[in-house]
A tleap script that builds the chain and sets N, CA, C and O, in Angstrom:
source leaprc.protein.ff14SB
mol = sequence {
  NMET SER ALA THR PRO ALA PRO ALA PRO THR
  ALA SER ARG GLY ARG LEU LEU ARG GLY PRO
  LEU LEU ALA GLY LEU GLY GLY ALA ALA ALA
  LEU THR LEU LEU HIE VAL ARG ASP PRO HIE
  ASP SER GLY SER TYR GLY TYR CYS PRO TYR
  LEU LEU LEU THR GLY HIE PRO CYS PRO GLY
  CYS GLY GLY LEU ARG ALA VAL ASN LEU LEU
  THR ASN GLY ASP TRP ALA GLY ALA ILE SER
  SER ASN ALA MET ALA VAL GLY LEU VAL VAL
  PHE LEU VAL GLY ALA TRP LEU LEU TRP LEU
  VAL ARG ARG ALA ARG GLY ALA ALA VAL PRO
  PHE LEU LYS PRO THR THR ALA TRP ALA TRP
  VAL PHE LEU ALA VAL ALA ILE VAL PHE GLY
  ILE ALA ARG LEU THR PRO GLN GLY ALA TRP
  LEU ALA CPRO
}
set mol.1.N position { 231.096 151.142 135.397 }
set mol.1.CA position { 231.404 150.166 134.396 }
set mol.1.C position { 230.355 149.061 134.469 }
set mol.1.O position { 230.141 148.473 135.529 }
set mol.2.N position { 229.713 148.785 133.362 }
set mol.2.CA position { 228.680 147.756 133.351 }
set mol.2.C position { 229.278 146.449 132.858 }
set mol.2.O position { 230.084 146.403 131.929 }
set mol.3.N position { 228.854 145.419 133.510 }
set mol.3.CA position { 229.369 144.098 133.143 }
set mol.3.C position { 228.469 143.499 132.068 }
set mol.3.O position { 227.254 143.406 132.243 }
set mol.4.N position { 229.061 143.106 130.988 }
set mol.4.CA position { 228.280 142.435 129.947 }
set mol.4.C position { 228.361 140.934 130.177 }
set mol.4.O position { 229.420 140.391 130.492 }
set mol.5.N position { 227.229 140.283 130.014 }
set mol.5.CA position { 227.248 138.832 130.243 }
set mol.5.C position { 228.111 138.128 129.203 }
set mol.5.O position { 228.129 138.489 128.026 }
set mol.6.N position { 228.804 137.138 129.667 }
set mol.6.CA position { 229.652 136.363 128.777 }
set mol.6.C position { 228.767 135.519 127.865 }
set mol.6.O position { 227.727 135.025 128.302 }
set mol.7.N position { 229.159 135.348 126.619 }
set mol.7.CA position { 228.339 134.513 125.728 }
set mol.7.C position { 228.296 133.079 126.236 }
set mol.7.O position { 229.267 132.559 126.787 }
set mol.8.N position { 227.154 132.466 126.035 }
set mol.8.CA position { 226.984 131.077 126.474 }
set mol.8.C position { 227.926 130.186 125.672 }
set mol.8.O position { 228.070 130.354 124.461 }
set mol.9.N position { 228.556 129.250 126.343 }
set mol.9.CA position { 229.457 128.344 125.618 }
set mol.9.C position { 228.665 127.485 124.638 }
set mol.9.O position { 227.588 126.987 124.963 }
set mol.10.N position { 229.197 127.323 123.467 }
set mol.10.CA position { 228.534 126.482 122.481 }
set mol.10.C position { 229.010 125.043 122.649 }
set mol.10.O position { 230.166 124.777 122.978 }
set mol.11.N position { 228.100 124.150 122.417 }
set mol.11.CA position { 228.433 122.734 122.557 }
set mol.11.C position { 229.278 122.294 121.366 }
set mol.11.O position { 229.096 122.770 120.245 }
set mol.12.N position { 230.182 121.400 121.625 }
set mol.12.CA position { 231.020 120.888 120.552 }
set mol.12.C position { 230.198 119.985 119.638 }
set mol.12.O position { 229.143 119.483 120.027 }
set mol.13.N position { 230.683 119.790 118.443 }
set mol.13.CA position { 229.983 118.953 117.469 }
set mol.13.C position { 229.823 117.537 118.009 }
set mol.13.O position { 228.771 116.921 117.833 }
set mol.14.N position { 230.850 117.019 118.662 }
set mol.14.CA position { 230.763 115.673 119.234 }
set mol.14.C position { 229.700 115.566 120.298 }
set mol.14.O position { 228.977 114.572 120.365 }
set mol.15.N position { 229.600 116.589 121.134 }
set mol.15.CA position { 228.586 116.586 122.186 }
set mol.15.C position { 227.188 116.692 121.581 }
set mol.15.O position { 226.248 116.065 122.071 }
set mol.16.N position { 227.049 117.484 120.514 }
set mol.16.CA position { 225.748 117.610 119.859 }
set mol.16.C position { 225.315 116.307 119.187 }
set mol.16.O position { 224.127 115.984 119.155 }
set mol.17.N position { 226.275 115.567 118.654 }
set mol.17.CA position { 225.947 114.339 117.931 }
set mol.17.C position { 225.790 113.126 118.842 }
set mol.17.O position { 225.317 112.078 118.403 }
set mol.18.N position { 226.183 113.260 120.102 }
set mol.18.CA position { 226.117 112.123 121.020 }
set mol.18.C position { 224.693 111.572 121.140 }
set mol.18.O position { 224.496 110.361 121.039 }
set mol.19.N position { 223.713 112.428 121.351 }
set mol.19.CA position { 222.323 111.982 121.506 }
set mol.19.C position { 221.789 111.259 120.280 }
set mol.19.O position { 221.299 110.136 120.395 }
set mol.20.N position { 221.876 111.892 119.085 }
set mol.20.CA position { 221.376 111.193 117.901 }
set mol.20.C position { 222.099 109.879 117.621 }
set mol.20.O position { 221.472 108.903 117.209 }
set mol.21.N position { 223.409 109.846 117.839 }
set mol.21.CA position { 224.141 108.616 117.558 }
set mol.21.C position { 223.783 107.508 118.545 }
set mol.21.O position { 223.660 106.347 118.155 }
set mol.22.N position { 223.616 107.857 119.820 }
set mol.22.CA position { 223.214 106.846 120.803 }
set mol.22.C position { 221.791 106.358 120.535 }
set mol.22.O position { 221.502 105.168 120.669 }
set mol.23.N position { 220.906 107.277 120.158 }
set mol.23.CA position { 219.535 106.872 119.825 }
set mol.23.C position { 219.536 105.975 118.588 }
set mol.23.O position { 218.801 104.989 118.536 }
set mol.24.N position { 220.350 106.308 117.605 }
set mol.24.CA position { 220.460 105.474 116.408 }
set mol.24.C position { 221.000 104.098 116.727 }
set mol.24.O position { 220.547 103.097 116.171 }
set mol.25.N position { 221.974 104.049 117.628 }
set mol.25.CA position { 222.530 102.762 118.048 }
set mol.25.C position { 221.469 101.927 118.762 }
set mol.25.O position { 221.368 100.722 118.529 }
set mol.26.N position { 220.679 102.561 119.629 }
set mol.26.CA position { 219.596 101.845 120.311 }
set mol.26.C position { 218.547 101.345 119.335 }
set mol.26.O position { 218.064 100.220 119.459 }
set mol.27.N position { 218.191 102.183 118.357 }
set mol.27.CA position { 217.232 101.766 117.338 }
set mol.27.C position { 217.765 100.618 116.504 }
set mol.27.O position { 217.036 99.675 116.197 }
set mol.28.N position { 219.037 100.696 116.135 }
set mol.28.CA position { 219.652 99.615 115.350 }
set mol.28.C position { 219.678 98.316 116.157 }
set mol.28.O position { 219.475 97.236 115.603 }
set mol.29.N position { 219.927 98.421 117.462 }
set mol.29.CA position { 219.931 97.222 118.312 }
set mol.29.C position { 218.535 96.606 118.378 }
set mol.29.O position { 218.391 95.386 118.312 }
set mol.30.N position { 217.507 97.448 118.509 }
set mol.30.CA position { 216.135 96.941 118.552 }
set mol.30.C position { 215.758 96.283 117.231 }
set mol.30.O position { 215.127 95.226 117.219 }
set mol.31.N position { 216.143 96.906 116.114 }
set mol.31.CA position { 215.852 96.328 114.800 }
set mol.31.C position { 216.587 95.004 114.612 }
set mol.31.O position { 216.040 94.059 114.044 }
set mol.32.N position { 217.822 94.942 115.089 }
set mol.32.CA position { 218.590 93.699 114.990 }
set mol.32.C position { 217.922 92.588 115.795 }
set mol.32.O position { 217.819 91.453 115.329 }
set mol.33.N position { 217.469 92.917 117.004 }
set mol.33.CA position { 216.772 91.926 117.827 }
set mol.33.C position { 215.520 91.420 117.120 }
set mol.33.O position { 215.262 90.217 117.090 }
set mol.34.N position { 214.735 92.351 116.546 }
set mol.34.CA position { 213.518 91.933 115.855 }
set mol.34.C position { 213.818 91.162 114.574 }
set mol.34.O position { 213.003 90.351 114.132 }
set mol.35.N position { 214.966 91.405 113.986 }
set mol.35.CA position { 215.344 90.660 112.783 }
set mol.35.C position { 215.791 89.241 113.144 }
set mol.35.O position { 215.452 88.280 112.452 }
set mol.36.N position { 216.558 89.119 114.237 }
set mol.36.CA position { 217.124 87.833 114.625 }
set mol.36.C position { 216.091 86.955 115.340 }
set mol.36.O position { 215.989 85.762 115.055 }
set mol.37.N position { 215.336 87.534 116.253 }
set mol.37.CA position { 214.337 86.770 117.008 }
set mol.37.C position { 212.962 87.064 116.423 }
set mol.37.O position { 212.356 88.092 116.725 }
set mol.38.N position { 212.489 86.176 115.605 }
set mol.38.CA position { 211.275 86.362 114.815 }
set mol.38.C position { 210.023 86.416 115.702 }
set mol.38.O position { 209.737 85.462 116.427 }
set mol.39.N position { 209.276 87.528 115.648 }
set mol.39.CA position { 208.048 87.602 116.442 }
set mol.39.C position { 206.892 86.786 115.860 }
set mol.39.O position { 205.830 86.697 116.477 }
set mol.40.N position { 207.086 86.191 114.680 }
set mol.40.CA position { 206.051 85.332 114.118 }
set mol.40.C position { 205.915 84.032 114.903 }
set mol.40.O position { 204.876 83.375 114.843 }
set mol.41.N position { 206.971 83.658 115.647 }
set mol.41.CA position { 206.893 82.481 116.513 }
set mol.41.C position { 205.947 82.813 117.662 }
set mol.41.O position { 206.156 83.794 118.376 }
set mol.42.N position { 204.937 82.021 117.839 }
set mol.42.CA position { 203.890 82.306 118.816 }
set mol.42.C position { 204.459 82.523 120.216 }
set mol.42.O position { 205.145 81.657 120.758 }
set mol.43.N position { 204.170 83.677 120.790 }
set mol.43.CA position { 204.561 83.974 122.162 }
set mol.43.C position { 206.004 84.339 122.363 }
set mol.43.O position { 206.456 84.415 123.505 }
set mol.44.N position { 206.753 84.569 121.297 }
set mol.44.CA position { 208.179 84.858 121.477 }
set mol.44.C position { 208.415 86.182 122.189 }
set mol.44.O position { 209.463 86.369 122.807 }
set mol.45.N position { 207.466 87.097 122.115 }
set mol.45.CA position { 207.584 88.369 122.821 }
set mol.45.C position { 206.419 88.583 123.782 }
set mol.45.O position { 206.206 89.699 124.254 }
set mol.46.N position { 205.685 87.556 124.069 }
set mol.46.CA position { 204.531 87.683 124.945 }
set mol.46.C position { 203.256 87.809 124.130 }
set mol.46.O position { 203.267 87.638 122.911 }
set mol.47.N position { 202.176 88.104 124.798 }
set mol.47.CA position { 200.879 88.198 124.159 }
set mol.47.C position { 200.264 89.551 124.449 }
set mol.47.O position { 200.555 90.165 125.475 }
set mol.48.N position { 199.419 90.012 123.554 }
set mol.48.CA position { 198.721 91.284 123.728 }
set mol.48.C position { 197.585 91.091 124.733 }
set mol.48.O position { 196.684 90.288 124.491 }
set mol.49.N position { 197.613 91.809 125.851 }
set mol.49.CA position { 196.547 91.638 126.837 }
set mol.49.C position { 195.180 92.061 126.310 }
set mol.49.O position { 194.165 91.466 126.674 }
set mol.50.N position { 195.145 93.082 125.458 }
set mol.50.CA position { 193.872 93.527 124.889 }
set mol.50.C position { 193.268 92.424 124.019 }
set mol.50.O position { 192.069 92.153 124.089 }
set mol.51.N position { 194.103 91.797 123.206 }
set mol.51.CA position { 193.641 90.705 122.343 }
set mol.51.C position { 193.166 89.517 123.187 }
set mol.51.O position { 192.159 88.889 122.861 }
set mol.52.N position { 193.881 89.212 124.260 }
set mol.52.CA position { 193.482 88.091 125.120 }
set mol.52.C position { 192.156 88.365 125.822 }
set mol.52.O position { 191.348 87.453 126.003 }
set mol.53.N position { 191.926 89.630 126.223 }
set mol.53.CA position { 190.701 89.966 126.956 }
set mol.53.C position { 189.492 90.134 126.045 }
set mol.53.O position { 188.386 89.733 126.408 }
set mol.54.N position { 189.689 90.722 124.864 }
set mol.54.CA position { 188.548 91.052 124.009 }
set mol.54.C position { 188.408 90.152 122.787 }
set mol.54.O position { 187.318 90.043 122.225 }
set mol.55.N position { 189.482 89.513 122.374 }
set mol.55.CA position { 189.444 88.728 121.150 }
set mol.55.C position { 189.621 89.566 119.896 }
set mol.55.O position { 189.579 89.038 118.785 }
set mol.56.N position { 189.819 90.877 120.066 }
set mol.56.CA position { 190.013 91.793 118.937 }
set mol.56.C position { 191.427 92.376 119.005 }
set mol.56.O position { 191.939 92.621 120.098 }
set mol.57.N position { 192.058 92.601 117.857 }
set mol.57.CA position { 193.403 93.173 117.876 }
set mol.57.C position { 193.384 94.654 118.259 }
set mol.57.O position { 192.491 95.400 117.857 }
set mol.58.N position { 194.366 95.059 119.029 }
set mol.58.CA position { 194.524 96.474 119.364 }
set mol.58.C position { 195.261 97.156 118.203 }
set mol.58.O position { 195.749 96.463 117.310 }
set mol.59.N position { 195.356 98.495 118.188 }
set mol.59.CA position { 196.073 99.162 117.098 }
set mol.59.C position { 197.536 98.751 116.985 }
set mol.59.O position { 198.128 98.896 115.915 }
set mol.60.N position { 198.133 98.244 118.056 }
set mol.60.CA position { 199.536 97.840 118.021 }
set mol.60.C position { 199.757 96.395 117.628 }
set mol.60.O position { 200.888 96.005 117.338 }
set mol.61.N position { 198.704 95.589 117.611 }
set mol.61.CA position { 198.851 94.177 117.262 }
set mol.61.C position { 199.425 94.036 115.857 }
set mol.61.O position { 198.946 94.658 114.909 }
set mol.62.N position { 200.440 93.223 115.744 }
set mol.62.CA position { 201.105 93.016 114.468 }
set mol.62.C position { 202.275 93.961 114.251 }
set mol.62.O position { 202.977 93.852 113.246 }
set mol.63.N position { 202.495 94.885 115.177 }
set mol.63.CA position { 203.571 95.860 115.022 }
set mol.63.C position { 204.956 95.242 115.029 }
set mol.63.O position { 205.800 95.614 114.213 }
set mol.64.N position { 205.207 94.307 115.930 }
set mol.64.CA position { 206.519 93.658 115.968 }
set mol.64.C position { 206.743 92.811 114.709 }
set mol.64.O position { 207.842 92.773 114.157 }
set mol.65.N position { 205.681 92.136 114.271 }
set mol.65.CA position { 205.803 91.355 113.038 }
set mol.65.C position { 206.060 92.274 111.848 }
set mol.65.O position { 206.830 91.932 110.949 }
set mol.66.N position { 205.412 93.446 111.843 }
set mol.66.CA position { 205.607 94.402 110.749 }
set mol.66.C position { 207.050 94.892 110.712 }
set mol.66.O position { 207.645 94.980 109.637 }
set mol.67.N position { 207.617 95.210 111.865 }
set mol.67.CA position { 209.003 95.678 111.900 }
set mol.67.C position { 209.954 94.554 111.489 }
set mol.67.O position { 210.941 94.801 110.797 }
set mol.68.N position { 209.662 93.323 111.910 }
set mol.68.CA position { 210.472 92.186 111.492 }
set mol.68.C position { 210.449 92.043 109.971 }
set mol.68.O position { 211.486 91.815 109.348 }
set mol.69.N position { 209.283 92.175 109.388 }
set mol.69.CA position { 209.170 92.058 107.937 }
set mol.69.C position { 209.876 93.217 107.230 }
set mol.69.O position { 210.439 93.034 106.151 }
set mol.70.N position { 209.848 94.410 107.837 }
set mol.70.CA position { 210.593 95.542 107.273 }
set mol.70.C position { 212.083 95.252 107.259 }
set mol.70.O position { 212.769 95.579 106.290 }
set mol.71.N position { 212.593 94.641 108.323 }
set mol.71.CA position { 214.026 94.333 108.359 }
set mol.71.C position { 214.398 93.269 107.337 }
set mol.71.O position { 215.569 93.129 106.985 }
set mol.72.N position { 213.409 92.518 106.858 }
set mol.72.CA position { 213.645 91.524 105.811 }
set mol.72.C position { 213.341 92.080 104.424 }
set mol.72.O position { 213.466 91.367 103.429 }
set mol.73.N position { 212.941 93.354 104.353 }
set mol.73.CA position { 212.658 93.988 103.069 }
set mol.73.C position { 211.287 93.685 102.490 }
set mol.73.O position { 211.031 93.996 101.326 }
set mol.74.N position { 210.404 93.087 103.272 }
set mol.74.CA position { 209.064 92.736 102.799 }
set mol.74.C position { 208.078 93.840 103.183 }
set mol.74.O position { 207.392 93.742 104.200 }
set mol.75.N position { 208.012 94.891 102.362 }
set mol.75.CA position { 207.151 96.032 102.653 }
set mol.75.C position { 205.674 95.660 102.605 }
set mol.75.O position { 204.897 96.093 103.456 }
set mol.76.N position { 205.283 94.865 101.620 }
set mol.76.CA position { 203.878 94.477 101.500 }
set mol.76.C position { 203.439 93.653 102.702 }
set mol.76.O position { 202.354 93.869 103.243 }
set mol.77.N position { 204.267 92.719 103.119 }
set mol.77.CA position { 203.948 91.917 104.299 }
set mol.77.C position { 203.897 92.759 105.560 }
set mol.77.O position { 203.052 92.536 106.427 }
set mol.78.N position { 204.804 93.732 105.666 }
set mol.78.CA position { 204.826 94.611 106.837 }
set mol.78.C position { 203.553 95.446 106.910 }
set mol.78.O position { 202.961 95.593 107.980 }
set mol.79.N position { 203.134 95.992 105.769 }
set mol.79.CA position { 201.914 96.808 105.757 }
set mol.79.C position { 200.700 95.954 106.079 }
set mol.79.O position { 199.776 96.424 106.742 }
set mol.80.N position { 200.686 94.713 105.623 }
set mol.80.CA position { 199.549 93.851 105.935 }
set mol.80.C position { 199.557 93.410 107.399 }
set mol.80.O position { 198.508 93.058 107.939 }
set mol.81.N position { 200.714 93.423 108.045 }
set mol.81.CA position { 200.769 93.076 109.470 }
set mol.81.C position { 200.299 94.238 110.342 }
set mol.81.O position { 199.522 94.039 111.276 }
set mol.82.N position { 200.768 95.451 110.041 }
set mol.82.CA position { 200.323 96.630 110.777 }
set mol.82.C position { 200.774 97.879 110.022 }
set mol.82.O position { 201.921 98.313 110.132 }
set mol.83.N position { 199.848 98.442 109.259 }
set mol.83.CA position { 200.159 99.620 108.443 }
set mol.83.C position { 200.534 100.817 109.313 }
set mol.83.O position { 201.398 101.609 108.934 }
set mol.84.N position { 199.897 100.957 110.474 }
set mol.84.CA position { 200.204 102.089 111.341 }
set mol.84.C position { 201.633 101.980 111.885 }
set mol.84.O position { 202.323 102.993 112.001 }
set mol.85.N position { 202.076 100.794 112.212 }
set mol.85.CA position { 203.442 100.605 112.710 }
set mol.85.C position { 204.452 100.940 111.631 }
set mol.85.O position { 205.488 101.539 111.921 }
set mol.86.N position { 204.169 100.564 110.390 }
set mol.86.CA position { 205.073 100.890 109.280 }
set mol.86.C position { 205.157 102.403 109.119 }
set mol.86.O position { 206.248 102.950 108.955 }
set mol.87.N position { 204.013 103.082 109.166 }
set mol.87.CA position { 204.010 104.539 109.078 }
set mol.87.C position { 204.774 105.180 110.217 }
set mol.87.O position { 205.488 106.163 110.019 }
set mol.88.N position { 204.624 104.624 111.412 }
set mol.88.CA position { 205.338 105.158 112.570 }
set mol.88.C position { 206.841 104.959 112.436 }
set mol.88.O position { 207.614 105.853 112.779 }
set mol.89.N position { 207.264 103.807 111.944 }
set mol.89.CA position { 208.697 103.552 111.736 }
set mol.89.C position { 209.258 104.524 110.712 }
set mol.89.O position { 210.326 105.098 110.922 }
set mol.90.N position { 208.549 104.714 109.608 }
set mol.90.CA position { 209.009 105.647 108.573 }
set mol.90.C position { 209.099 107.057 109.145 }
set mol.90.O position { 210.073 107.765 108.889 }
set mol.91.N position { 208.096 107.473 109.916 }
set mol.91.CA position { 208.101 108.795 110.533 }
set mol.91.C position { 209.277 108.951 111.492 }
set mol.91.O position { 209.975 109.964 111.457 }
set mol.92.N position { 209.499 107.959 112.345 }
set mol.92.CA position { 210.579 108.048 113.326 }
set mol.92.C position { 211.955 108.050 112.679 }
set mol.92.O position { 212.847 108.771 113.128 }
set mol.93.N position { 212.141 107.256 111.631 }
set mol.93.CA position { 213.424 107.250 110.926 }
set mol.93.C position { 213.663 108.608 110.273 }
set mol.93.O position { 214.770 109.143 110.334 }
set mol.94.N position { 212.631 109.162 109.651 }
set mol.94.CA position { 212.757 110.489 109.046 }
set mol.94.C position { 213.056 111.562 110.076 }
set mol.94.O position { 213.903 112.425 109.842 }
set mol.95.N position { 212.370 111.522 111.220 }
set mol.95.CA position { 212.604 112.495 112.280 }
set mol.95.C position { 214.010 112.343 112.843 }
set mol.95.O position { 214.664 113.339 113.153 }
set mol.96.N position { 214.483 111.100 112.978 }
set mol.96.CA position { 215.837 110.874 113.480 }
set mol.96.C position { 216.880 111.416 112.502 }
set mol.96.O position { 217.854 112.044 112.919 }
set mol.97.N position { 216.680 111.177 111.207 }
set mol.97.CA position { 217.622 111.688 110.204 }
set mol.97.C position { 217.657 113.217 110.211 }
set mol.97.O position { 218.730 113.813 110.115 }
set mol.98.N position { 216.496 113.847 110.324 }
set mol.98.CA position { 216.432 115.304 110.400 }
set mol.98.C position { 217.161 115.812 111.641 }
set mol.98.O position { 217.889 116.803 111.578 }
set mol.99.N position { 216.963 115.132 112.767 }
set mol.99.CA position { 217.630 115.489 114.018 }
set mol.99.C position { 219.147 115.365 113.866 }
set mol.99.O position { 219.895 116.247 114.288 }
set mol.100.N position { 219.584 114.278 113.268 }
set mol.100.CA position { 221.010 114.047 113.059 }
set mol.100.C position { 221.623 115.135 112.183 }
set mol.100.O position { 222.685 115.665 112.507 }
set mol.101.N position { 220.964 115.471 111.079 }
set mol.101.CA position { 221.480 116.502 110.173 }
set mol.101.C position { 221.530 117.863 110.864 }
set mol.101.O position { 222.518 118.587 110.746 }
set mol.102.N position { 220.473 118.206 111.579 }
set mol.102.CA position { 220.454 119.496 112.284 }
set mol.102.C position { 221.550 119.570 113.340 }
set mol.102.O position { 222.204 120.603 113.489 }
set mol.103.N position { 221.751 118.483 114.071 }
set mol.103.CA position { 222.814 118.470 115.076 }
set mol.103.C position { 224.189 118.536 114.413 }
set mol.103.O position { 225.092 119.194 114.931 }
set mol.104.N position { 224.358 117.865 113.276 }
set mol.104.CA position { 225.638 117.904 112.565 }
set mol.104.C position { 225.944 119.314 112.070 }
set mol.104.O position { 227.109 119.688 111.938 }
set mol.105.N position { 224.908 120.092 111.797 }
set mol.105.CA position { 225.095 121.484 111.369 }
set mol.105.C position { 225.277 122.439 112.535 }
set mol.105.O position { 225.473 123.637 112.328 }
set mol.106.N position { 225.214 121.925 113.767 }
set mol.106.CA position { 225.502 122.746 114.937 }
set mol.106.C position { 224.309 123.259 115.706 }
set mol.106.O position { 224.489 124.029 116.649 }
set mol.107.N position { 223.091 122.868 115.347 }
set mol.107.CA position { 221.898 123.318 116.050 }
set mol.107.C position { 221.590 122.378 117.213 }
set mol.107.O position { 221.519 121.163 117.031 }
set mol.108.N position { 221.410 122.934 118.387 }
set mol.108.CA position { 221.110 122.131 119.578 }
set mol.108.C position { 219.595 121.957 119.700 }
set mol.108.O position { 218.970 122.499 120.611 }
set mol.109.N position { 219.020 121.200 118.779 }
set mol.109.CA position { 217.575 120.993 118.755 }
set mol.109.C position { 217.235 119.632 119.359 }
set mol.109.O position { 218.034 118.699 119.280 }
set mol.110.N position { 216.045 119.519 119.966 }
set mol.110.CA position { 215.633 118.217 120.509 }
set mol.110.C position { 215.179 117.285 119.387 }
set mol.110.O position { 214.949 117.725 118.260 }
set mol.111.N position { 215.053 116.006 119.702 }
set mol.111.CA position { 214.600 115.012 118.713 }
set mol.111.C position { 213.223 115.383 118.189 }
set mol.111.O position { 213.067 115.661 117.000 }
set mol.112.N position { 212.260 115.390 119.030 }
set mol.112.CA position { 210.908 115.826 118.698 }
set mol.112.C position { 210.432 116.723 119.823 }
set mol.112.O position { 210.774 116.507 120.986 }
set mol.113.N position { 209.660 117.706 119.486 }
set mol.113.CA position { 209.103 118.574 120.515 }
set mol.113.C position { 207.643 118.167 120.696 }
set mol.113.O position { 206.764 118.646 119.979 }
set mol.114.N position { 207.391 117.271 121.667 }
set mol.114.CA position { 206.021 116.780 121.835 }
set mol.114.C position { 205.092 117.893 122.309 }
set mol.114.O position { 205.431 118.681 123.192 }
set mol.115.N position { 203.931 117.934 121.707 }
set mol.115.CA position { 202.914 118.898 122.111 }
set mol.115.C position { 201.620 118.143 122.365 }
set mol.115.O position { 201.471 116.984 121.979 }
set mol.116.N position { 200.707 118.810 123.007 }
set mol.116.CA position { 199.405 118.210 123.263 }
set mol.116.C position { 198.692 117.920 121.945 }
set mol.116.O position { 198.011 116.904 121.811 }
set mol.117.N position { 198.850 118.810 120.985 }
set mol.117.CA position { 198.195 118.605 119.682 }
set mol.117.C position { 198.703 117.326 119.014 }
set mol.117.O position { 197.908 116.557 118.473 }
set mol.118.N position { 200.018 117.089 119.045 }
set mol.118.CA position { 200.576 115.868 118.454 }
set mol.118.C position { 200.043 114.638 119.171 }
set mol.118.O position { 199.752 113.627 118.532 }
set mol.119.N position { 199.912 114.712 120.492 }
set mol.119.CA position { 199.397 113.580 121.258 }
set mol.119.C position { 197.959 113.270 120.848 }
set mol.119.O position { 197.600 112.103 120.685 }
set mol.120.N position { 197.138 114.299 120.680 }
set mol.120.CA position { 195.741 114.098 120.276 }
set mol.120.C position { 195.657 113.533 118.859 }
set mol.120.O position { 194.824 112.669 118.582 }
set mol.121.N position { 196.517 114.018 117.962 }
set mol.121.CA position { 196.525 113.507 116.588 }
set mol.121.C position { 196.901 112.031 116.586 }
set mol.121.O position { 196.243 111.227 115.927 }
set mol.122.N position { 197.959 111.665 117.321 }
set mol.122.CA position { 198.376 110.268 117.380 }
set mol.122.C position { 197.278 109.394 117.976 }
set mol.122.O position { 197.005 108.305 117.470 }
set mol.123.N position { 196.652 109.866 119.044 }
set mol.123.CA position { 195.566 109.105 119.669 }
set mol.123.C position { 194.402 108.928 118.698 }
set mol.123.O position { 193.834 107.840 118.605 }
set mol.124.N position { 194.045 109.984 117.979 }
set mol.124.CA position { 192.941 109.894 117.013 }
set mol.124.C position { 193.270 108.908 115.896 }
set mol.124.O position { 192.424 108.102 115.507 }
set mol.125.N position { 194.493 108.969 115.382 }
set mol.125.CA position { 194.898 108.031 114.320 }
set mol.125.C position { 194.844 106.597 114.835 }
set mol.125.O position { 194.356 105.707 114.138 }
set mol.126.N position { 195.342 106.366 116.047 }
set mol.126.CA position { 195.335 105.016 116.620 }
set mol.126.C position { 193.907 104.505 116.808 }
set mol.126.O position { 193.627 103.338 116.535 }
set mol.127.N position { 193.010 105.364 117.269 }
set mol.127.CA position { 191.621 104.939 117.477 }
set mol.127.C position { 190.948 104.638 116.142 }
set mol.127.O position { 190.285 103.611 116.000 }
set mol.128.N position { 191.114 105.524 115.165 }
set mol.128.CA position { 190.504 105.298 113.851 }
set mol.128.C position { 191.077 104.030 113.219 }
set mol.128.O position { 190.334 103.228 112.654 }
set mol.129.N position { 192.381 103.849 113.312 }
set mol.129.CA position { 193.009 102.642 112.760 }
set mol.129.C position { 192.486 101.394 113.469 }
set mol.129.O position { 192.156 100.398 112.826 }
set mol.130.N position { 192.414 101.456 114.804 }
set mol.130.CA position { 191.938 100.307 115.571 }
set mol.130.C position { 190.507 99.938 115.242 }
set mol.130.O position { 190.171 98.755 115.179 }
set mol.131.N position { 189.656 100.935 115.032 }
set mol.131.CA position { 188.259 100.662 114.686 }
set mol.131.C position { 188.163 100.190 113.232 }
set mol.131.O position { 187.420 99.257 112.927 }
set mol.132.N position { 188.915 100.835 112.342 }
set mol.132.CA position { 188.847 100.490 110.916 }
set mol.132.C position { 189.242 99.043 110.670 }
set mol.132.O position { 188.657 98.384 109.810 }
set mol.133.N position { 190.214 98.543 111.401 }
set mol.133.CA position { 190.658 97.168 111.152 }
set mol.133.C position { 189.654 96.132 111.650 }
set mol.133.O position { 189.809 94.942 111.375 }
set mol.134.N position { 188.615 96.573 112.384 }
set mol.134.CA position { 187.565 95.661 112.849 }
set mol.134.C position { 186.371 95.618 111.908 }
set mol.134.O position { 185.506 94.755 112.049 }
set mol.135.N position { 186.311 96.547 110.939 }
set mol.135.CA position { 185.175 96.592 110.012 }
set mol.135.C position { 185.436 95.686 108.812 }
set mol.135.O position { 186.586 95.361 108.516 }
set mol.136.N position { 184.367 95.276 108.121 }
set mol.136.CA position { 184.570 94.449 106.923 }
set mol.136.C position { 185.394 95.169 105.842 }
set mol.136.O position { 186.180 94.532 105.141 }
set mol.137.N position { 185.219 96.490 105.706 }
set mol.137.CA position { 185.967 97.232 104.708 }
set mol.137.C position { 187.449 97.357 105.083 }
set mol.137.O position { 188.304 97.487 104.206 }
set mol.138.N position { 187.747 97.317 106.365 }
set mol.138.CA position { 189.128 97.442 106.805 }
set mol.138.C position { 189.755 96.124 107.213 }
set mol.138.O position { 190.789 96.104 107.880 }
set mol.139.N position { 189.131 95.021 106.815 }
set mol.139.CA position { 189.660 93.702 107.202 }
set mol.139.C position { 191.074 93.495 106.709 }
set mol.139.O position { 191.832 92.738 107.316 }
set mol.140.N position { 191.449 94.151 105.620 }
set mol.140.CA position { 192.808 94.007 105.108 }
set mol.140.C position { 193.830 94.646 106.046 }
set mol.140.O position { 195.025 94.379 105.919 }
set mol.141.N position { 193.384 95.489 106.992 }
set mol.141.CA position { 194.275 96.109 107.967 }
set mol.141.C position { 194.522 95.204 109.181 }
set mol.141.O position { 195.453 95.447 109.948 }
set mol.142.N position { 193.702 94.169 109.360 }
set mol.142.CA position { 193.839 93.282 110.520 }
set mol.142.C position { 195.109 92.439 110.383 }
set mol.142.O position { 195.484 92.042 109.280 }
set mol.143.N position { 195.767 92.172 111.515 }
set mol.143.CA position { 197.005 91.377 111.445 }
set mol.143.C position { 196.749 89.928 111.098 }
set mol.143.O position { 197.690 89.140 111.004 }
savepdb mol mol.pdb
quit
């Protein structure tokens, strides 16, 4: 008599939704903090060490201000503070919504499956953005 393996137990819908809901709660808390405590006030969240050392903004400079402006509904101001941060927020919200929907349908999928290729793409975008905002043609990208 051969023993057949028992089917793997499936996770309950509540267990599947726990991760996306907790991540959403954490994201909402971070957005609330950035909405309530304005990063436009000088030094309210510290200073960028790259900016202090070089005098030039890093690719992340203006990111907190951009998210603050997004929470106030000022898309144009957010893009002028840091267009890359706005794109990243839009990407992350979309990825989170996709994760939530997939988990609600019963699929035990991870939030994002990081790969080396994605890391290289993100690094390349950050470098190009950081250099572009230092040129006269990309001055509108500077915070």
